[in-house]
N, CA, C and O atoms as a GROMACS GRO file, in nm:
protein
  396
    1MET      N    1  -0.574  -1.593   0.341
    1MET     CA    2  -0.470  -1.503   0.248
    1MET      C    3  -0.489  -1.477   0.144
    1MET      O    4  -0.403  -1.420   0.077
    2LYS      N    5  -0.646  -1.521   0.078
    2LYS     CA    6  -0.689  -1.466  -0.057
    2LYS      C    7  -0.712  -1.301  -0.004
    2LYS      O    8  -0.653  -1.208  -0.059
    3LEU      N    9  -0.808  -1.284   0.112
    3LEU     CA   10  -0.830  -1.144   0.139
    3LEU      C   11  -0.755  -1.036   0.154
    3LEU      O   12  -0.804  -0.925   0.138
    4ALA      N   13  -0.624  -1.054   0.189
    4ALA     CA   14  -0.514  -1.025   0.239
    4ALA      C   15  -0.469  -0.988   0.092
    4ALA      O   16  -0.465  -0.865   0.079
    5LEU      N   17  -0.433  -1.058  -0.021
    5LEU     CA   18  -0.387  -1.011  -0.157
    5LEU      C   19  -0.500  -0.957  -0.198
    5LEU      O   20  -0.478  -0.852  -0.259
    6THR      N   21  -0.618  -0.986  -0.190
    6THR     CA   22  -0.683  -0.857  -0.253
    6THR      C   23  -0.692  -0.716  -0.208
    6THR      O   24  -0.710  -0.621  -0.285
    7ALA      N   25  -0.679  -0.707  -0.062
    7ALA     CA   26  -0.672  -0.616  -0.039
    7ALA      C   27  -0.530  -0.506  -0.074
    7ALA      O   28  -0.525  -0.384  -0.091
    8ALA      N   29  -0.416  -0.622  -0.074
    8ALA     CA   30  -0.300  -0.519  -0.072
    8ALA      C   31  -0.298  -0.525  -0.215
    8ALA      O   32  -0.232  -0.425  -0.242
    9LEU      N   33  -0.338  -0.600  -0.361
    9LEU     CA   34  -0.372  -0.529  -0.462
    9LEU      C   35  -0.451  -0.404  -0.468
    9LEU      O   36  -0.398  -0.307  -0.523
   10LEU      N   37  -0.562  -0.393  -0.423
   10LEU     CA   38  -0.633  -0.283  -0.393
   10LEU      C   39  -0.533  -0.157  -0.339
   10LEU      O   40  -0.536  -0.049  -0.398
   11CYS      N   41  -0.472  -0.172  -0.258
   11CYS     CA   42  -0.426  -0.053  -0.168
   11CYS      C   43  -0.293  -0.042  -0.276
   11CYS      O   44  -0.216   0.046  -0.236
   12LEU      N   45  -0.246  -0.104  -0.398
   12LEU     CA   46  -0.120  -0.074  -0.426
   12LEU      C   47  -0.194   0.005  -0.569
   12LEU      O   48  -0.129   0.096  -0.621
   13ALA      N   49  -0.307  -0.028  -0.618
   13ALA     CA   50  -0.392   0.055  -0.716
   13ALA      C   51  -0.432   0.195  -0.708
   13ALA      O   52  -0.419   0.288  -0.788
   14MET      N   53  -0.479   0.186  -0.603
   14MET     CA   54  -0.547   0.321  -0.555
   14MET      C   55  -0.474   0.421  -0.564
   14MET      O   56  -0.542   0.519  -0.593
   15PRO      N   57  -0.328   0.454  -0.550
   15PRO     CA   58  -0.248   0.601  -0.561
   15PRO      C   59  -0.277   0.597  -0.675
   15PRO      O   60  -0.288   0.718  -0.697
   16LEU      N   61  -0.306   0.532  -0.797
   16LEU     CA   62  -0.278   0.539  -0.920
   16LEU      C   63  -0.392   0.602  -0.973
   16LEU      O   64  -0.381   0.613  -1.095
   17THR      N   65  -0.503   0.651  -0.926
   17THR     CA   66  -0.608   0.682  -0.961
   17THR      C   67  -0.662   0.788  -0.851
   17THR      O   68  -0.773   0.835  -0.874
   18ALA      N   69  -0.590   0.832  -0.726
   18ALA     CA   70  -0.602   0.924  -0.611
   18ALA      C   71  -0.554   1.033  -0.676
   18ALA      O   72  -0.463   1.024  -0.759
   19GLU      N   73  -0.630   1.176  -0.635
   19GLU     CA   74  -0.613   1.326  -0.618
   19GLU      C   75  -0.516   1.326  -0.566
   19GLU      O   76  -0.454   1.221  -0.548
   20ALA      N   77  -0.472   1.446  -0.527
   20ALA     CA   78  -0.375   1.484  -0.451
   20ALA      C   79  -0.430   1.526  -0.322
   20ALA      O   80  -0.413   1.639  -0.276
   21GLU      N   81  -0.490   1.440  -0.269
   21GLU     CA   82  -0.554   1.440  -0.125
   21GLU      C   83  -0.546   1.281  -0.048
   21GLU      O   84  -0.501   1.181  -0.103
   22GLY      N   85  -0.587   1.286   0.055
   22GLY     CA   86  -0.583   1.128   0.139
   22GLY      C   87  -0.716   1.040   0.078
   22GLY      O   88  -0.793   1.087  -0.006
   23TRP      N   89  -0.728   0.913   0.134
   23TRP     CA   90  -0.831   0.832   0.148
   23TRP      C   91  -0.802   0.708   0.214
   23TRP      O   92  -0.697   0.652   0.245
   24THR      N   93  -0.943   0.677   0.228
   24THR     CA   94  -0.912   0.523   0.333
   24THR      C   95  -0.983   0.422   0.316
   24THR      O   96  -1.085   0.463   0.261
   25TRP      N   97  -0.990   0.307   0.331
   25TRP     CA   98  -1.076   0.196   0.286
   25TRP      C   99  -1.054   0.088   0.418
   25TRP      O  100  -0.969   0.076   0.506
   26THR      N  101  -1.190   0.008   0.378
   26THR     CA  102  -1.184  -0.110   0.472
   26THR      C  103  -1.278  -0.203   0.386
   26THR      O  104  -1.364  -0.170   0.305
   27ALA      N  105  -1.243  -0.316   0.422
   27ALA     CA  106  -1.270  -0.458   0.348
   27ALA      C  107  -1.306  -0.563   0.428
   27ALA      O  108  -1.220  -0.594   0.511
   28THR      N  109  -1.435  -0.646   0.431
   28THR     CA  110  -1.406  -0.749   0.519
   28THR      C  111  -1.452  -0.890   0.428
   28THR      O  112  -1.553  -0.904   0.359
   29GLY      N  113  -1.355  -0.975   0.453
   29GLY     CA  114  -1.390  -1.129   0.404
   29GLY      C  115  -1.476  -1.205   0.454
   29GLY      O  116  -1.522  -1.210   0.568
   30PRO      N  117  -1.505  -1.290   0.320
   30PRO     CA  118  -1.640  -1.393   0.363
   30PRO      C  119  -1.613  -1.469   0.538
   30PRO      O  120  -1.707  -1.485   0.616
   31LYS      N  121  -1.483  -1.503   0.565
   31LYS     CA  122  -1.453  -1.572   0.666
   31LYS      C  123  -1.408  -1.497   0.778
   31LYS      O  124  -1.339  -1.554   0.862
   32GLY      N  125  -1.443  -1.346   0.795
   32GLY     CA  126  -1.464  -1.276   0.912
   32GLY      C  127  -1.298  -1.187   0.889
   32GLY      O  128  -1.267  -1.099   0.970
   33GLY      N  129  -1.216  -1.219   0.785
   33GLY     CA  130  -1.110  -1.146   0.800
   33GLY      C  131  -1.111  -1.000   0.810
   33GLY      O  132  -1.225  -0.961   0.787
   34THR      N  133  -1.022  -0.893   0.836
   34THR     CA  134  -1.025  -0.758   0.790
   34THR      C  135  -0.959  -0.712   0.679
   34THR      O  136  -0.903  -0.801   0.614
   35ALA      N  137  -0.948  -0.595   0.635
   35ALA     CA  138  -0.836  -0.517   0.603
   35ALA      C  139  -0.883  -0.373   0.574
   35ALA      O  140  -0.994  -0.340   0.532
   36ASN      N  141  -0.789  -0.302   0.600
   36ASN     CA  142  -0.812  -0.118   0.598
   36ASN      C  143  -0.662  -0.071   0.584
   36ASN      O  144  -0.550  -0.120   0.602
   37GLY      N  145  -0.714   0.047   0.543
   37GLY     CA  146  -0.569   0.120   0.504
   37GLY      C  147  -0.604   0.267   0.480
   37GLY      O  148  -0.720   0.302   0.497
   38THR      N  149  -0.501   0.366   0.438
   38THR     CA  150  -0.509   0.488   0.440
   38THR      C  151  -0.388   0.531   0.328
   38THR      O  152  -0.281   0.473   0.305
   39GLY      N  153  -0.433   0.627   0.280
   39GLY     CA  154  -0.329   0.684   0.177
   39GLY      C  155  -0.295   0.820   0.164
   39GLY      O  156  -0.334   0.891   0.256
   40SER      N  157  -0.229   0.877   0.070
   40SER     CA  158  -0.214   1.026   0.059
   40SER      C  159  -0.125   1.071  -0.066
   40SER      O  160  -0.010   1.054  -0.028
   41CYS      N  161  -0.123   1.114  -0.182
   41CYS     CA  162  -0.020   1.239  -0.234
   41CYS      C  163  -0.015   1.325  -0.227
   41CYS      O  164  -0.113   1.390  -0.189
   42ALA      N  165   0.116   1.392  -0.264
   42ALA     CA  166   0.156   1.551  -0.239
   42ALA      C  167   0.203   1.572  -0.352
   42ALA      O  168   0.277   1.484  -0.396
   43ARG      N  169   0.171   1.708  -0.445
   43ARG     CA  170   0.274   1.730  -0.568
   43ARG      C  171   0.319   1.848  -0.518
   43ARG      O  172   0.252   1.925  -0.450
   44THR      N  173   0.457   1.869  -0.560
   44THR     CA  174   0.530   1.959  -0.548
   44THR      C  175   0.638   1.981  -0.642
   44THR      O  176   0.703   1.885  -0.683
   45ALA      N  177   0.664   2.109  -0.684
   45ALA     CA  178   0.787   2.154  -0.781
   45ALA      C  179   0.838   2.023  -0.897
   45ALA      O  180   0.956   2.004  -0.929
   46GLY      N  181   0.745   1.958  -0.938
   46GLY     CA  182   0.763   1.839  -1.042
   46GLY      C  183   0.783   1.747  -0.989
   46GLY      O  184   0.838   1.667  -1.064
   47THR      N  185   0.759   1.689  -0.840
   47THR     CA  186   0.750   1.573  -0.772
   47THR      C  187   0.625   1.525  -0.740
   47THR      O  188   0.540   1.606  -0.705
   48ALA      N  189   0.594   1.392  -0.748
   48ALA     CA  190   0.448   1.377  -0.681
   48ALA      C  191   0.490   1.225  -0.560
   48ALA      O  192   0.542   1.120  -0.598
   49VAL      N  193   0.461   1.247  -0.461
   49VAL     CA  194   0.482   1.134  -0.326
   49VAL      C  195   0.371   1.070  -0.327
   49VAL      O  196   0.279   1.149  -0.310
   50CYS      N  197   0.339   0.975  -0.338
   50CYS     CA  198   0.214   0.909  -0.248
   50CYS      C  199   0.252   0.784  -0.195
   50CYS      O  200   0.325   0.697  -0.242
   51ASP      N  201   0.188   0.792  -0.086
   51ASP     CA  202   0.200   0.667   0.049
   51ASP      C  203   0.081   0.637   0.063
   51ASP      O  204  -0.021   0.706   0.056
   52SER      N  205   0.103   0.479   0.093
   52SER     CA  206  -0.021   0.415   0.157
   52SER      C  207   0.032   0.326   0.244
   52SER      O  208   0.151   0.292   0.249
   53SER      N  209  -0.078   0.279   0.326
   53SER     CA  210  -0.037   0.131   0.436
   53SER      C  211  -0.186   0.088   0.443
   53SER      O  212  -0.297   0.128   0.408
   54GLY      N  213  -0.133  -0.008   0.501
   54GLY     CA  214  -0.282  -0.154   0.499
   54GLY      C  215  -0.198  -0.222   0.633
   54GLY      O  216  -0.088  -0.212   0.687
   55THR      N  217  -0.330  -0.300   0.648
   55THR     CA  218  -0.346  -0.398   0.811
   55THR      C  219  -0.442  -0.448   0.745
   55THR      O  220  -0.545  -0.400   0.698
   56TYR      N  221  -0.389  -0.571   0.746
   56TYR     CA  222  -0.474  -0.727   0.707
   56TYR      C  223  -0.487  -0.846   0.850
   56TYR      O  224  -0.400  -0.894   0.921
   57GLN      N  225  -0.576  -0.855   0.850
   57GLN     CA  226  -0.600  -0.938   0.969
   57GLN      C  227  -0.675  -1.068   0.961
   57GLN      O  228  -0.797  -1.073   0.973
   58GLY      N  229  -0.591  -1.182   0.939
   58GLY     CA  230  -0.704  -1.301   0.899
   58GLY      C  231  -0.814  -1.337   1.006
   58GLY      O  232  -0.800  -1.279   1.114
   59PRO      N  233  -0.894  -1.400   0.998
   59PRO     CA  234  -1.019  -1.457   1.126
   59PRO      C  235  -0.962  -1.528   1.223
   59PRO      O  236  -1.024  -1.554   1.326
   60ARG      N  237  -0.820  -1.575   1.197
   60ARG     CA  238  -0.761  -1.632   1.311
   60ARG      C  239  -0.668  -1.553   1.388
   60ARG      O  240  -0.600  -1.593   1.483
   61GLY      N  241  -0.672  -1.436   1.338
   61GLY     CA  242  -0.607  -1.290   1.419
   61GLY      C  243  -0.452  -1.288   1.386
   61GLY      O  244  -0.389  -1.225   1.470
   62ASN      N  245  -0.380  -1.337   1.289
   62ASN     CA  246  -0.278  -1.303   1.222
   62ASN      C  247  -0.285  -1.210   1.129
   62ASN      O  248  -0.364  -1.211   1.035
   63VAL      N  249  -0.158  -1.085   1.166
   63VAL     CA  250  -0.179  -0.956   1.105
   63VAL      C  251  -0.011  -0.951   1.034
   63VAL      O  252   0.105  -0.972   1.069
   64VAL      N  253  -0.098  -0.903   0.901
   64VAL     CA  254   0.043  -0.837   0.853
   64VAL      C  255   0.012  -0.683   0.794
   64VAL      O  256  -0.098  -0.628   0.779
   65THR      N  257   0.120  -0.642   0.771
   65THR     CA  258   0.102  -0.501   0.754
   65THR      C  259   0.208  -0.485   0.602
   65THR      O  260   0.281  -0.570   0.552
   66SER      N  261   0.178  -0.324   0.552
   66SER     CA  262   0.219  -0.285   0.404
   66SER      C  263   0.202  -0.171   0.378
   66SER      O  264   0.092  -0.122   0.350
   67GLU      N  265   0.324  -0.104   0.385
   67GLU     CA  266   0.363   0.021   0.344
   67GLU      C  267   0.390   0.060   0.171
   67GLU      O  268   0.457  -0.026   0.114
   68ARG      N  269   0.357   0.144   0.108
   68ARG     CA  270   0.414   0.163   0.017
   68ARG      C  271   0.434   0.319  -0.026
   68ARG      O  272   0.359   0.406   0.019
   69GLN      N  273   0.526   0.346  -0.104
   69GLN     CA  274   0.555   0.488  -0.118
   69GLN      C  275   0.646   0.497  -0.285
   69GLN      O  276   0.766   0.474  -0.307
   70ARG      N  277   0.534   0.541  -0.385
   70ARG     CA  278   0.571   0.587  -0.518
   70ARG      C  279   0.621   0.747  -0.500
   70ARG      O  280   0.547   0.829  -0.445
   71VAL      N  281   0.711   0.771  -0.534
   71VAL     CA  282   0.792   0.927  -0.576
   71VAL      C  283   0.801   0.890  -0.737
   71VAL      O  284   0.821   0.780  -0.790
   72THR      N  285   0.778   1.026  -0.798
   72THR     CA  286   0.767   1.005  -0.945
   72THR      C  287   0.857   1.165  -0.942
   72THR      O  288   0.826   1.246  -0.855
   73ASP      N  289   0.957   1.194  -1.035
   73ASP     CA  290   1.008   1.318  -1.085
   73ASP      C  291   1.061   1.303  -1.180
   73ASP      O  292   1.084   1.186  -1.208
   74GLY      N  293   1.104   1.404  -1.270
   74GLY     CA  294   1.159   1.432  -1.407
   74GLY      C  295   1.243   1.285  -1.470
   74GLY      O  296   1.247   1.243  -1.585
   75SER      N  297   1.310   1.226  -1.329
   75SER     CA  298   1.389   1.128  -1.372
   75SER      C  299   1.285   0.953  -1.416
   75SER      O  300   1.299   0.846  -1.476
   76GLY      N  301   1.205   1.015  -1.351
   76GLY     CA  302   1.150   0.844  -1.330
   76GLY      C  303   1.035   0.845  -1.201
   76GLY      O  304   0.977   0.936  -1.142
   77THR      N  305   1.034   0.687  -1.190
   77THR     CA  306   0.925   0.667  -1.094
   77THR      C  307   1.017   0.565  -0.979
   77THR      O  308   1.054   0.458  -1.027
   78THR      N  309   1.041   0.583  -0.881
   78THR     CA  310   1.076   0.503  -0.748
   78THR      C  311   0.924   0.446  -0.663
   78THR      O  312   0.841   0.513  -0.602
   79VAL      N  313   0.931   0.288  -0.692
   79VAL     CA  314   0.836   0.268  -0.582
   79VAL      C  315   0.898   0.167  -0.507
   79VAL      O  316   0.955   0.071  -0.560
   80THR      N  317   0.889   0.191  -0.352
   80THR     CA  318   0.962   0.064  -0.238
   80THR      C  319   0.791   0.050  -0.148
   80THR      O  320   0.716   0.137  -0.105
   81ILE      N  321   0.781  -0.098  -0.150
   81ILE     CA  322   0.691  -0.193  -0.061
   81ILE      C  323   0.761  -0.255   0.050
   81ILE      O  324   0.859  -0.330   0.044
   82THR      N  325   0.692  -0.210   0.159
   82THR     CA  326   0.780  -0.313   0.246
   82THR      C  327   0.667  -0.371   0.346
   82THR      O  328   0.581  -0.298   0.395
   83ARG      N  329   0.677  -0.512   0.371
   83ARG     CA  330   0.581  -0.602   0.415
   83ARG      C  331   0.616  -0.641   0.547
   83ARG      O  332   0.735  -0.653   0.576
   84ARG      N  333   0.521  -0.664   0.637
   84ARG     CA  334   0.558  -0.709   0.772
   84ARG      C  335   0.489  -0.840   0.770
   84ARG      O  336   0.367  -0.826   0.765
   85GLY      N  337   0.524  -0.946   0.771
   85GLY     CA  338   0.430  -1.103   0.820
   85GLY      C  339   0.403  -1.120   0.999
   85GLY      O  340   0.478  -1.068   1.082
   86PRO      N  341   0.344  -1.159   1.016
   86PRO     CA  342   0.270  -1.216   1.160
   86PRO      C  343   0.403  -1.225   1.241
   86PRO      O  344   0.430  -1.160   1.342
   87GLU      N  345   0.470  -1.305   1.188
   87GLU     CA  346   0.592  -1.354   1.321
   87GLU      C  347   0.672  -1.254   1.284
   87GLU      O  348   0.769  -1.328   1.268
   88GLY      N  349   0.706  -1.166   1.261
   88GLY     CA  350   0.793  -1.027   1.232
   88GLY      C  351   0.860  -1.043   1.142
   88GLY      O  352   0.966  -0.987   1.170
   89GLY      N  353   0.868  -1.092   1.034
   89GLY     CA  354   0.931  -1.085   0.930
   89GLY      C  355   0.904  -1.028   0.816
   89GLY      O  356   0.790  -1.040   0.770
   90THR      N  357   1.012  -0.947   0.741
   90THR     CA  358   1.018  -0.793   0.689
   90THR      C  359   1.051  -0.814   0.557
   90THR      O  360   1.171  -0.829   0.532
   91VAL      N  361   0.963  -0.817   0.455
   91VAL     CA  362   1.015  -0.783   0.326
   91VAL      C  363   1.048  -0.658   0.224
   91VAL      O  364   0.948  -0.601   0.182
   92LYS      N  365   1.137  -0.624   0.194
   92LYS     CA  366   1.132  -0.472   0.151
   92LYS      C  367   1.208  -0.465  -0.027
   92LYS      O  368   1.323  -0.484  -0.067
   93THR      N  369   1.078  -0.430  -0.098
   93THR     CA  370   1.138  -0.410  -0.254
   93THR      C  371   1.130  -0.291  -0.285
   93THR      O  372   1.039  -0.217  -0.247
   94THR      N  373   1.221  -0.259  -0.354
   94THR     CA  374   1.224  -0.112  -0.443
   94THR      C  375   1.243  -0.138  -0.622
   94THR      O  376   1.322  -0.210  -0.684
   95ARG      N  377   1.156  -0.065  -0.659
   95ARG     CA  378   1.162  -0.066  -0.799
   95ARG      C  379   1.173   0.058  -0.843
   95ARG      O  380   1.110   0.152  -0.795
   96LYS      N  381   1.285   0.069  -0.976
   96LYS     CA  382   1.272   0.228  -1.026
   96LYS      C  383   1.268   0.199  -1.193
   96LYS      O  384   1.325   0.111  -1.257
   97TRP      N  385   1.180   0.307  -1.236
   97TRP     CA  386   1.151   0.286  -1.351
   97TRP      C  387   1.219   0.431  -1.430
   97TRP      O  388   1.189   0.541  -1.383
   98ASN      N  389   1.290   0.426  -1.523
   98ASN     CA  390   1.363   0.546  -1.588
   98ASN      C  391   1.260   0.620  -1.669
   98ASN      O  392   1.147   0.580  -1.695
   99ARG      N  393   1.327   0.751  -1.710
   99ARG     CA  394   1.216   0.798  -1.814
   99ARG      C  395   1.304   0.811  -1.960
   99ARG      O  396   1.247   0.846  -2.064
   0.00000   0.00000   0.00000
């Protein structure tokens, strides 16, 4: 679980520093869990859209996925995060920051 949390935090932080191109990342935990993800950003006409996703597999085979989209325009920033657990449960969170 610590691996998934660490990897999720890395996944969330990467779009803040990425340029307008794609990226990938991979991590392996000390107990054999793995995490990998991808992301990309695009900027057009005053709007920036960054998407990232990750898959986290624990050492016992449990798989969790996460998708994140951040949209920034003249009115502010909206971030939507969707997480799917190993048993199919889904949690979706949306936050908006106005300028």
